Each structure stands twice: as C-alpha cells, then as structure tokens.
DOKOL-321443 format. One record per residue: residue number from 1; residue in one letter; x, y, z of N, C-alpha, C, CB in turn. Coordinates in steps of 0.2 Angstrom, whole numbers, always signed. Glycine has a CB too. Example, Ala and Ser with C-alpha at 12.3 -4.5 7.8 and 13.67 -1.06 7.14 Angstrom:
2
+-----+--------+-------+-------+-------+-------+-------+-------+-------+-------+-------+-------+-------+-------+
! num ! residu !  n.xx !  n.yy !  n.zz ! ca.xx ! ca.yy ! ca.zz !  c.xx !  c.yy !  c.zz ! cb.xx ! cb.yy ! cb.zz !
+-----+--------+-------+-------+-------+-------+-------+-------+-------+-------+-------+-------+-------+-------+
!   1 !      a !   +66 !   -28 !   +39 !   +62 !   -22 !   +39 !   +66 !   -16 !   +39 !   +57 !   -22 !   +45 !
!   2 !      s !   +64 !   -11 !   +35 !   +68 !    -5 !   +36 !   +64 !    +0 !   +39 !   +70 !    -3 !   +29 !
+-----+--------+-------+-------+-------+-------+-------+-------+-------+-------+-------+-------+-------+-------+
END
This chain:
162
+-----+--------+-------+-------+-------+-------+-------+-------+-------+-------+-------+-------+-------+-------+
! num ! residu !  n.xx !  n.yy !  n.zz ! ca.xx ! ca.yy ! ca.zz !  c.xx !  c.yy !  c.zz ! cb.xx ! cb.yy ! cb.zz !
+-----+--------+-------+-------+-------+-------+-------+-------+-------+-------+-------+-------+-------+-------+
!   1 !      m !  +512 !  +534 !  +620 !  +513 !  +530 !  +614 !  +520 !  +528 !  +613 !  +510 !  +534 !  +608 !
!   2 !      a !  +522 !  +522 !  +612 !  +528 !  +520 !  +610 !  +529 !  +520 !  +603 !  +530 !  +513 !  +613 !
!   3 !      f !  +535 !  +522 !  +600 !  +537 !  +523 !  +593 !  +539 !  +516 !  +591 !  +542 !  +528 !  +592 !
!   4 !      d !  +538 !  +514 !  +585 !  +540 !  +507 !  +583 !  +547 !  +508 !  +580 !  +535 !  +505 !  +577 !
!   5 !      n !  +552 !  +506 !  +583 !  +559 !  +507 !  +581 !  +560 !  +504 !  +574 !  +564 !  +505 !  +586 !
!   6 !      t !  +556 !  +499 !  +572 !  +558 !  +496 !  +565 !  +556 !  +501 !  +560 !  +554 !  +489 !  +565 !
!   7 !      v !  +551 !  +505 !  +561 !  +549 !  +510 !  +556 !  +554 !  +515 !  +555 !  +542 !  +514 !  +559 !
!   8 !      l !  +558 !  +517 !  +561 !  +563 !  +522 !  +560 !  +569 !  +519 !  +556 !  +566 !  +524 !  +567 !
!   9 !      a !  +570 !  +512 !  +558 !  +576 !  +509 !  +554 !  +574 !  +508 !  +547 !  +577 !  +502 !  +557 !
!  10 !      e !  +568 !  +507 !  +545 !  +566 !  +507 !  +538 !  +567 !  +513 !  +534 !  +559 !  +504 !  +537 !
!  11 !      s !  +568 !  +519 !  +537 !  +568 !  +525 !  +534 !  +574 !  +527 !  +531 !  +565 !  +530 !  +539 !
!  12 !      a !  +579 !  +523 !  +532 !  +586 !  +525 !  +529 !  +586 !  +527 !  +522 !  +591 !  +519 !  +530 !
!  13 !      g !  +589 !  +533 !  +520 !  +589 !  +535 !  +513 !  +583 !  +539 !  +511 !  +591 !  +529 !  +509 !
!  14 !      l !  +579 !  +540 !  +515 !  +573 !  +544 !  +513 !  +574 !  +551 !  +511 !  +567 !  +544 !  +518 !
!  15 !      g !  +571 !  +553 !  +506 !  +571 !  +560 !  +504 !  +566 !  +564 !  +508 !  +571 !  +561 !  +496 !
!  16 !      s !  +565 !  +570 !  +506 !  +560 !  +574 !  +510 !  +553 !  +574 !  +507 !  +562 !  +582 !  +509 !
!  17 !      g !  +548 !  +575 !  +511 !  +542 !  +575 !  +509 !  +538 !  +568 !  +510 !  +541 !  +577 !  +502 !
!  18 !      e !  +541 !  +564 !  +514 !  +539 !  +558 !  +516 !  +535 !  +557 !  +523 !  +544 !  +552 !  +515 !
!  19 !      l !  +530 !  +554 !  +524 !  +527 !  +553 !  +530 !  +528 !  +545 !  +532 !  +519 !  +554 !  +530 !
!  20 !      l !  +531 !  +544 !  +538 !  +533 !  +538 !  +540 !  +526 !  +534 !  +542 !  +537 !  +538 !  +546 !
!  21 !      p !  +525 !  +528 !  +539 !  +519 !  +524 !  +541 !  +519 !  +522 !  +548 !  +519 !  +518 !  +537 !
!  22 !      n !  +513 !  +521 !  +551 !  +512 !  +519 !  +558 !  +514 !  +524 !  +563 !  +515 !  +512 !  +559 !
!  23 !      t !  +513 !  +530 !  +561 !  +515 !  +535 !  +566 !  +510 !  +540 !  +567 !  +521 !  +539 !  +564 !
!  24 !      n !  +503 !  +538 !  +566 !  +497 !  +542 !  +567 !  +498 !  +549 !  +564 !  +497 !  +544 !  +575 !
!  25 !      g !  +501 !  +549 !  +558 !  +501 !  +555 !  +554 !  +495 !  +556 !  +550 !  +507 !  +554 !  +549 !
!  26 !      l !  +495 !  +563 !  +548 !  +489 !  +565 !  +544 !  +491 !  +569 !  +538 !  +484 !  +569 !  +549 !
!  27 !      t !  +488 !  +567 !  +533 !  +490 !  +571 !  +526 !  +483 !  +573 !  +524 !  +494 !  +566 !  +521 !
!  28 !      l !  +483 !  +579 !  +522 !  +477 !  +582 !  +519 !  +478 !  +584 !  +512 !  +474 !  +588 !  +523 !
!  29 !      a !  +473 !  +583 !  +508 !  +473 !  +586 !  +501 !  +470 !  +592 !  +500 !  +470 !  +580 !  +496 !
!  30 !      h !  +474 !  +597 !  +497 !  +472 !  +604 !  +495 !  +471 !  +605 !  +488 !  +477 !  +609 !  +498 !
!  31 !      p !  +465 !  +605 !  +485 !  +464 !  +606 !  +478 !  +466 !  +613 !  +475 !  +457 !  +605 !  +476 !
!  32 !      t !  +467 !  +618 !  +480 !  +469 !  +625 !  +478 !  +476 !  +626 !  +480 !  +465 !  +630 !  +480 !
!  33 !      f !  +481 !  +626 !  +476 !  +488 !  +627 !  +478 !  +492 !  +631 !  +473 !  +491 !  +620 !  +479 !
!  34 !      e !  +498 !  +634 !  +475 !  +502 !  +638 !  +471 !  +505 !  +633 !  +466 !  +507 !  +642 !  +475 !
!  35 !      d !  +506 !  +635 !  +459 !  +509 !  +632 !  +454 !  +517 !  +632 !  +456 !  +508 !  +635 !  +447 !
!  36 !      g !  +520 !  +627 !  +456 !  +527 !  +626 !  +458 !  +528 !  +625 !  +466 !  +530 !  +633 !  +456 !
!  37 !      l !  +523 !  +623 !  +469 !  +524 !  +621 !  +476 !  +529 !  +616 !  +477 !  +517 !  +619 !  +479 !
!  38 !      i !  +534 !  +617 !  +481 !  +540 !  +613 !  +482 !  +538 !  +608 !  +487 !  +546 !  +617 !  +484 !
!  39 !      q !  +539 !  +601 !  +485 !  +538 !  +596 !  +489 !  +544 !  +595 !  +494 !  +537 !  +589 !  +485 !
!  40 !      g !  +542 !  +593 !  +500 !  +547 !  +592 !  +506 !  +549 !  +598 !  +509 !  +553 !  +589 !  +502 !
!  41 !      r !  +545 !  +603 !  +509 !  +546 !  +609 !  +513 !  +540 !  +612 !  +516 !  +549 !  +615 !  +508 !
!  42 !      f !  +541 !  +616 !  +521 !  +535 !  +619 !  +524 !  +531 !  +623 !  +520 !  +537 !  +623 !  +531 !
!  43 !      v !  +525 !  +623 !  +520 !  +520 !  +627 !  +516 !  +516 !  +631 !  +520 !  +517 !  +623 !  +511 !
!  44 !      k !  +513 !  +637 !  +518 !  +508 !  +641 !  +521 !  +501 !  +640 !  +518 !  +510 !  +648 !  +522 !
!  45 !      f !  +496 !  +642 !  +522 !  +489 !  +642 !  +520 !  +488 !  +650 !  +519 !  +484 !  +639 !  +525 !
!  46 !      d !  +486 !  +652 !  +513 !  +486 !  +659 !  +512 !  +480 !  +660 !  +507 !  +492 !  +662 !  +509 !
!  47 !      t !  +474 !  +663 !  +510 !  +468 !  +665 !  +506 !  +466 !  +659 !  +502 !  +470 !  +671 !  +502 !
!  48 !      g !  +465 !  +654 !  +506 !  +461 !  +648 !  +503 !  +466 !  +644 !  +498 !  +456 !  +650 !  +499 !
!  49 !      s !  +473 !  +645 !  +498 !  +477 !  +641 !  +494 !  +483 !  +639 !  +498 !  +480 !  +646 !  +488 !
!  50 !      v !  +486 !  +634 !  +497 !  +492 !  +631 !  +500 !  +498 !  +634 !  +495 !  +493 !  +623 !  +501 !
!  51 !      d !  +503 !  +638 !  +498 !  +508 !  +641 !  +495 !  +515 !  +640 !  +498 !  +506 !  +649 !  +494 !
!  52 !      n !  +520 !  +641 !  +494 !  +527 !  +641 !  +496 !  +528 !  +647 !  +501 !  +532 !  +642 !  +490 !
!  53 !      l !  +532 !  +647 !  +506 !  +534 !  +652 !  +510 !  +538 !  +657 !  +505 !  +538 !  +650 !  +516 !
!  54 !      d !  +537 !  +664 !  +507 !  +540 !  +669 !  +502 !  +542 !  +675 !  +506 !  +535 !  +670 !  +497 !
!  55 !      g !  +543 !  +675 !  +512 !  +544 !  +681 !  +516 !  +539 !  +685 !  +518 !  +549 !  +685 !  +512 !
!  56 !      s !  +532 !  +683 !  +517 !  +527 !  +687 !  +519 !  +526 !  +687 !  +527 !  +520 !  +684 !  +516 !
!  57 !      a !  +523 !  +692 !  +529 !  +522 !  +693 !  +536 !  +517 !  +688 !  +539 !  +520 !  +700 !  +538 !
!  58 !      t !  +519 !  +685 !  +545 !  +514 !  +681 !  +549 !  +511 !  +675 !  +545 !  +509 !  +684 !  +553 !
!  59 !      p !  +515 !  +671 !  +541 !  +512 !  +665 !  +538 !  +509 !  +660 !  +542 !  +517 !  +662 !  +533 !
!  60 !      q !  +503 !  +657 !  +540 !  +500 !  +652 !  +544 !  +503 !  +645 !  +541 !  +492 !  +652 !  +543 !
!  61 !      i !  +507 !  +641 !  +545 !  +510 !  +635 !  +542 !  +505 !  +630 !  +542 !  +516 !  +633 !  +547 !
!  62 !      a !  +504 !  +627 !  +536 !  +499 !  +622 !  +534 !  +502 !  +615 !  +536 !  +497 !  +622 !  +527 !
!  63 !      g !  +509 !  +614 !  +535 !  +512 !  +608 !  +536 !  +518 !  +607 !  +531 !  +508 !  +602 !  +535 !
!  64 !      i !  +520 !  +601 !  +529 !  +525 !  +599 !  +524 !  +522 !  +597 !  +518 !  +530 !  +594 !  +527 !
!  65 !      s !  +524 !  +599 !  +512 !  +521 !  +597 !  +506 !  +524 !  +590 !  +505 !  +523 !  +601 !  +500 !
!  66 !      r !  +519 !  +585 !  +504 !  +521 !  +578 !  +503 !  +523 !  +576 !  +496 !  +516 !  +573 !  +505 !
!  67 !      r !  +528 !  +572 !  +495 !  +530 !  +570 !  +489 !  +525 !  +565 !  +486 !  +537 !  +565 !  +489 !
!  68 !      l !  +523 !  +567 !  +480 !  +518 !  +563 !  +476 !  +520 !  +556 !  +475 !  +516 !  +566 !  +470 !
!  69 !      i !  +516 !  +551 !  +477 !  +517 !  +544 !  +476 !  +519 !  +543 !  +469 !  +511 !  +540 !  +478 !
!  70 !      s !  +515 !  +546 !  +464 !  +516 !  +545 !  +457 !  +522 !  +550 !  +454 !  +510 !  +547 !  +453 !
!  71 !      g !  +525 !  +554 !  +459 !  +530 !  +558 !  +456 !  +537 !  +555 !  +457 !  +530 !  +565 !  +460 !
!  72 !      s !  +542 !  +558 !  +454 !  +548 !  +556 !  +454 !  +552 !  +557 !  +461 !  +553 !  +558 !  +448 !
!  73 !      i !  +557 !  +553 !  +463 !  +560 !  +554 !  +469 !  +565 !  +560 !  +468 !  +564 !  +548 !  +471 !
!  74 !      g !  +566 !  +564 !  +472 !  +570 !  +570 !  +472 !  +566 !  +576 !  +472 !  +574 !  +570 !  +465 !
!  75 !      t !  +569 !  +582 !  +471 !  +565 !  +588 !  +472 !  +561 !  +589 !  +466 !  +570 !  +594 !  +473 !
!  76 !      v !  +554 !  +589 !  +467 !  +549 !  +590 !  +462 !  +544 !  +595 !  +465 !  +546 !  +584 !  +460 !
!  77 !      v !  +540 !  +598 !  +460 !  +535 !  +603 !  +462 !  +528 !  +601 !  +460 !  +537 !  +610 !  +459 !
!  78 !      y !  +523 !  +603 !  +463 !  +516 !  +602 !  +461 !  +515 !  +607 !  +455 !  +511 !  +603 !  +467 !
!  79 !      k !  +511 !  +605 !  +450 !  +509 !  +609 !  +445 !  +502 !  +610 !  +444 !  +512 !  +606 !  +438 !
!  80 !      n !  +499 !  +616 !  +444 !  +492 !  +617 !  +443 !  +491 !  +621 !  +436 !  +489 !  +621 !  +448 !
!  81 !      t !  +496 !  +621 !  +432 !  +495 !  +624 !  +425 !  +499 !  +620 !  +420 !  +497 !  +631 !  +425 !
!  82 !      g !  +497 !  +620 !  +414 !  +501 !  +617 !  +409 !  +497 !  +611 !  +406 !  +508 !  +615 !  +411 !
!  83 !      a !  +501 !  +607 !  +402 !  +498 !  +601 !  +399 !  +496 !  +595 !  +405 !  +502 !  +598 !  +394 !
!  84 !      v !  +501 !  +594 !  +409 !  +500 !  +589 !  +415 !  +500 !  +593 !  +421 !  +506 !  +584 !  +415 !
!  85 !      i !  +494 !  +592 !  +425 !  +493 !  +595 !  +431 !  +491 !  +590 !  +437 !  +487 !  +601 !  +431 !
!  86 !      d !  +493 !  +593 !  +443 !  +491 !  +589 !  +449 !  +484 !  +591 !  +451 !  +496 !  +589 !  +454 !
!  87 !      t !  +480 !  +587 !  +453 !  +473 !  +588 !  +455 !  +473 !  +591 !  +462 !  +468 !  +583 !  +455 !
!  88 !      a !  +478 !  +590 !  +466 !  +478 !  +592 !  +473 !  +485 !  +592 !  +476 !  +473 !  +588 !  +478 !
!  89 !      a !  +487 !  +596 !  +481 !  +493 !  +596 !  +484 !  +492 !  +592 !  +491 !  +496 !  +603 !  +485 !
!  90 !      e !  +496 !  +587 !  +492 !  +495 !  +584 !  +499 !  +500 !  +587 !  +504 !  +497 !  +576 !  +498 !
!  91 !      v !  +497 !  +588 !  +510 !  +501 !  +592 !  +515 !  +501 !  +588 !  +521 !  +498 !  +599 !  +516 !
!  92 !      i !  +507 !  +586 !  +524 !  +507 !  +582 !  +530 !  +507 !  +587 !  +536 !  +514 !  +579 !  +531 !
!  93 !      s !  +501 !  +586 !  +540 !  +500 !  +591 !  +545 !  +502 !  +588 !  +552 !  +493 !  +593 !  +546 !
!  94 !      t !  +503 !  +582 !  +553 !  +506 !  +579 !  +559 !  +509 !  +572 !  +558 !  +500 !  +578 !  +564 !
!  95 !      g !  +513 !  +569 !  +563 !  +516 !  +563 !  +562 !  +524 !  +564 !  +562 !  +514 !  +560 !  +555 !
!  96 !      l !  +527 !  +559 !  +559 !  +534 !  +559 !  +558 !  +535 !  +560 !  +551 !  +538 !  +552 !  +561 !
!  97 !      a !  +539 !  +565 !  +549 !  +539 !  +566 !  +542 !  +546 !  +569 !  +540 !  +534 !  +572 !  +540 !
!  98 !      t !  +548 !  +568 !  +534 !  +555 !  +571 !  +532 !  +554 !  +578 !  +529 !  +558 !  +566 !  +527 !
!  99 !      v !  +559 !  +582 !  +530 !  +559 !  +589 !  +527 !  +566 !  +591 !  +525 !  +556 !  +593 !  +532 !
! 100 !      d !  +567 !  +595 !  +520 !  +573 !  +598 !  +518 !  +575 !  +603 !  +524 !  +572 !  +602 !  +511 !
! 101 !      v !  +582 !  +602 !  +525 !  +585 !  +607 !  +530 !  +590 !  +611 !  +526 !  +588 !  +602 !  +536 !
! 102 !      v !  +591 !  +617 !  +529 !  +596 !  +622 !  +526 !  +603 !  +618 !  +526 !  +596 !  +629 !  +530 !
! 103 !      t !  +607 !  +619 !  +521 !  +613 !  +616 !  +521 !  +618 !  +619 !  +526 !  +616 !  +617 !  +514 !
! 104 !      g !  +622 !  +615 !  +530 !  +626 !  +617 !  +535 !  +623 !  +618 !  +542 !  +629 !  +624 !  +533 !
! 105 !      q !  +617 !  +616 !  +542 !  +614 !  +617 !  +549 !  +615 !  +610 !  +553 !  +606 !  +617 !  +548 !
! 106 !      t !  +616 !  +611 !  +560 !  +617 !  +605 !  +564 !  +612 !  +605 !  +569 !  +624 !  +606 !  +567 !
! 107 !      p !  +606 !  +602 !  +567 !  +600 !  +602 !  +572 !  +602 !  +596 !  +577 !  +594 !  +600 !  +568 !
! 108 !      t !  +598 !  +597 !  +583 !  +599 !  +592 !  +588 !  +592 !  +589 !  +590 !  +602 !  +595 !  +595 !
! 109 !      k !  +591 !  +583 !  +592 !  +585 !  +580 !  +593 !  +581 !  +584 !  +598 !  +586 !  +573 !  +596 !
! 110 !      y !  +575 !  +585 !  +597 !  +570 !  +589 !  +601 !  +571 !  +596 !  +600 !  +571 !  +587 !  +608 !
! 111 !      g !  +576 !  +598 !  +596 !  +577 !  +606 !  +595 !  +571 !  +608 !  +591 !  +583 !  +607 !  +591 !
! 112 !      k !  +569 !  +614 !  +592 !  +563 !  +617 !  +588 !  +565 !  +618 !  +581 !  +562 !  +624 !  +591 !
! 113 !      v !  +560 !  +617 !  +577 !  +560 !  +617 !  +569 !  +557 !  +624 !  +567 !  +557 !  +611 !  +566 !
! 114 !      y !  +561 !  +628 !  +564 !  +558 !  +634 !  +561 !  +558 !  +633 !  +554 !  +563 !  +640 !  +563 !
! 115 !      a !  +554 !  +637 !  +550 !  +553 !  +637 !  +543 !  +556 !  +643 !  +540 !  +546 !  +636 !  +540 !
! 116 !      v !  +561 !  +642 !  +535 !  +564 !  +648 !  +533 !  +559 !  +653 !  +529 !  +570 !  +646 !  +528 !
! 117 !      n !  +558 !  +659 !  +532 !  +554 !  +664 !  +529 !  +557 !  +671 !  +529 !  +547 !  +664 !  +533 !
! 118 !      a !  +563 !  +671 !  +530 !  +567 !  +677 !  +531 !  +567 !  +681 !  +524 !  +574 !  +677 !  +533 !
! 119 !      s !  +566 !  +687 !  +523 !  +566 !  +690 !  +517 !  +573 !  +689 !  +513 !  +565 !  +698 !  +518 !
! 120 !      g !  +572 !  +688 !  +507 !  +579 !  +687 !  +503 !  +581 !  +680 !  +503 !  +584 !  +692 !  +505 !
! 121 !      s !  +578 !  +675 !  +506 !  +580 !  +668 !  +507 !  +580 !  +664 !  +501 !  +576 !  +665 !  +512 !
! 122 !      g !  +577 !  +666 !  +496 !  +577 !  +663 !  +489 !  +576 !  +656 !  +489 !  +583 !  +665 !  +486 !
! 123 !      a !  +581 !  +652 !  +487 !  +581 !  +645 !  +487 !  +579 !  +641 !  +493 !  +587 !  +642 !  +484 !
! 124 !      n !  +580 !  +644 !  +499 !  +579 !  +641 !  +505 !  +572 !  +642 !  +508 !  +584 !  +644 !  +510 !
! 125 !      f !  +568 !  +646 !  +505 !  +561 !  +647 !  +508 !  +558 !  +640 !  +509 !  +557 !  +651 !  +503 !
! 126 !      g !  +555 !  +639 !  +515 !  +551 !  +633 !  +517 !  +556 !  +628 !  +520 !  +548 !  +631 !  +511 !
! 127 !      k !  +562 !  +628 !  +519 !  +567 !  +623 !  +522 !  +566 !  +624 !  +530 !  +574 !  +624 !  +519 !
! 128 !      a !  +568 !  +618 !  +533 !  +568 !  +618 !  +540 !  +575 !  +621 !  +542 !  +568 !  +611 !  +543 !
! 129 !      t !  +575 !  +625 !  +548 !  +581 !  +628 !  +551 !  +581 !  +628 !  +558 !  +582 !  +635 !  +548 !
! 130 !      t !  +587 !  +629 !  +561 !  +587 !  +630 !  +568 !  +587 !  +637 !  +570 !  +594 !  +627 !  +571 !
! 131 !      v !  +587 !  +642 !  +566 !  +587 !  +649 !  +567 !  +580 !  +652 !  +567 !  +591 !  +652 !  +561 !
! 132 !      a !  +579 !  +655 !  +573 !  +573 !  +658 !  +575 !  +572 !  +665 !  +571 !  +572 !  +659 !  +582 !
! 133 !      t !  +577 !  +669 !  +571 !  +576 !  +676 !  +568 !  +573 !  +676 !  +561 !  +583 !  +679 !  +568 !
! 134 !      d !  +568 !  +680 !  +561 !  +564 !  +681 !  +555 !  +561 !  +675 !  +551 !  +569 !  +685 !  +550 !
! 135 !      n !  +561 !  +669 !  +555 !  +558 !  +663 !  +552 !  +552 !  +661 !  +557 !  +564 !  +658 !  +553 !
! 136 !      v !  +549 !  +656 !  +555 !  +542 !  +654 !  +558 !  +543 !  +648 !  +562 !  +537 !  +653 !  +552 !
! 137 !      d !  +541 !  +648 !  +568 !  +540 !  +642 !  +573 !  +535 !  +638 !  +570 !  +539 !  +644 !  +580 !
! 138 !      t !  +537 !  +631 !  +568 !  +532 !  +627 !  +565 !  +528 !  +622 !  +569 !  +536 !  +622 !  +560 !
! 139 !      g !  +530 !  +622 !  +576 !  +527 !  +617 !  +580 !  +529 !  +610 !  +580 !  +519 !  +617 !  +579 !
! 140 !      w !  +535 !  +609 !  +576 !  +538 !  +603 !  +575 !  +545 !  +603 !  +579 !  +539 !  +601 !  +568 !
! 141 !      v !  +548 !  +597 !  +580 !  +554 !  +596 !  +583 !  +558 !  +592 !  +578 !  +554 !  +594 !  +590 !
! 142 !      f !  +565 !  +593 !  +579 !  +570 !  +588 !  +575 !  +570 !  +582 !  +579 !  +577 !  +591 !  +574 !
! 143 !      w !  +570 !  +576 !  +575 !  +570 !  +570 !  +578 !  +576 !  +565 !  +576 !  +564 !  +566 !  +575 !
! 144 !      d !  +578 !  +565 !  +570 !  +583 !  +560 !  +568 !  +585 !  +562 !  +561 !  +581 !  +553 !  +568 !
! 145 !      n !  +592 !  +561 !  +559 !  +594 !  +562 !  +552 !  +598 !  +556 !  +550 !  +598 !  +568 !  +551 !
! 146 !      n !  +599 !  +551 !  +554 !  +603 !  +545 !  +553 !  +601 !  +541 !  +547 !  +604 !  +541 !  +559 !
! 147 !      g !  +605 !  +541 !  +542 !  +603 !  +537 !  +536 !  +599 !  +541 !  +531 !  +600 !  +531 !  +538 !
! 148 !      k !  +597 !  +547 !  +532 !  +593 !  +551 !  +528 !  +597 !  +554 !  +522 !  +589 !  +556 !  +531 !
! 149 !      a !  +594 !  +556 !  +517 !  +597 !  +559 !  +511 !  +601 !  +566 !  +514 !  +592 !  +561 !  +505 !
! 150 !      n !  +606 !  +568 !  +511 !  +609 !  +574 !  +513 !  +604 !  +580 !  +514 !  +614 !  +576 !  +508 !
! 151 !      d !  +605 !  +583 !  +520 !  +601 !  +589 !  +521 !  +594 !  +588 !  +522 !  +602 !  +595 !  +516 !
! 152 !      v !  +592 !  +582 !  +524 !  +585 !  +579 !  +526 !  +585 !  +577 !  +533 !  +583 !  +574 !  +521 !
! 153 !      w !  +580 !  +579 !  +537 !  +579 !  +577 !  +544 !  +572 !  +574 !  +544 !  +580 !  +582 !  +549 !
! 154 !      l !  +571 !  +569 !  +549 !  +565 !  +567 !  +551 !  +563 !  +571 !  +557 !  +565 !  +559 !  +553 !
! 155 !      i !  +557 !  +574 !  +556 !  +554 !  +578 !  +561 !  +548 !  +576 !  +564 !  +554 !  +585 !  +559 !
! 156 !      a !  +546 !  +578 !  +570 !  +540 !  +575 !  +573 !  +536 !  +581 !  +575 !  +541 !  +571 !  +579 !
! 157 !      k !  +529 !  +581 !  +575 !  +525 !  +586 !  +577 !  +525 !  +586 !  +585 !  +517 !  +585 !  +575 !
! 158 !      k !  +526 !  +592 !  +588 !  +528 !  +592 !  +595 !  +523 !  +589 !  +599 !  +528 !  +600 !  +597 !
! 159 !      e !  +516 !  +589 !  +598 !  +511 !  +585 !  +602 !  +513 !  +578 !  +603 !  +505 !  +586 !  +599 !
! 160 !      l !  +516 !  +575 !  +598 !  +517 !  +568 !  +598 !  +523 !  +566 !  +603 !  +519 !  +565 !  +591 !
! 161 !      v !  +527 !  +570 !  +604 !  +533 !  +569 !  +608 !  +534 !  +573 !  +615 !  +539 !  +570 !  +604 !
! 162 !      s !  +528 !  +576 !  +617 !  +529 !  +580 !  +623 !  +528 !  +576 !  +629 !  +523 !  +585 !  +623 !
+-----+--------+-------+-------+-------+-------+-------+-------+-------+-------+-------+-------+-------+-------+
END
C-alpha cells in the first residue's frame, strides 16, 4: 500500500490524539473508561475499562486516546463524572496517529514506540518514548515529527509499514 504524501503534508501543526484520514485507521468507542483519561496518549484495557497507564504490571495496550472532535485543541481529558460527561472514549487502534512524546526524546523513523509505564513516571504516563526499560512495547513505530506540535510525533501501527 502506498501512503498518500498529501495527507502527511496536511498534518503540519497537529497536536496529539489525531488519526490521519485515508490511512486505513481504526478508532473504537469504549463506553467504560477512567475519569480523567488523557487524550493523545497510550491507554490500557483493564477489567472492562480503558484506563491511563499507571505503572501496573503487564498492561494491555488498547491504543491511543483520540482527541474528541467536540473537545478543545490541546491537552484535554475524558470525563465520566460531573455535570458534563463524555458518553465514550475513542481509542485509535491502528493507522497513522499523533501521540505525545516525552520531552527531550529524539526518536528516529521506524524506531520502536514504547509507552511510559515505569513506576513513578507521574505526568509522563502513557507518553511515547524510545526507552524500553520498565515501559511497554506498543506495536507502533515512530514515523514523522516534521511540522507537528512540540513533543508530538506521527506514529504508525507496525503492521502498516512492515
């Protein structure tokens, strides 16, 4: 399959949690999710719920939480409590998508993407990283960061680029 380079060119300035159109991507809606699920980061599937990574042992990566179309641009979270709630969390499970990357990382194209899950990682939980130690292999690879927002990379599900 050939990638449409015009799609990549149109992605300049994208923040995290976006699925590029026309890339055979798949987004699934999960009605059960953790309150405060951070958009644009890797999330896990845990006991019937989509949750933020939190240092738990052997998490099952569900994908990348997608920015809500109705939500504001920037770092936002899904809410399942309070006066205004989201009915489902959208999770990108394949395609070309944007994700938050740990500040100071220098990924390379086709490099393995790990999700931060190391104990004590705090604000970095769920961000993409090049560091394997104590983190989770996501099955994705780094693709491009040209023109993206700071600390955001376009990544591809490994099966799409093998």
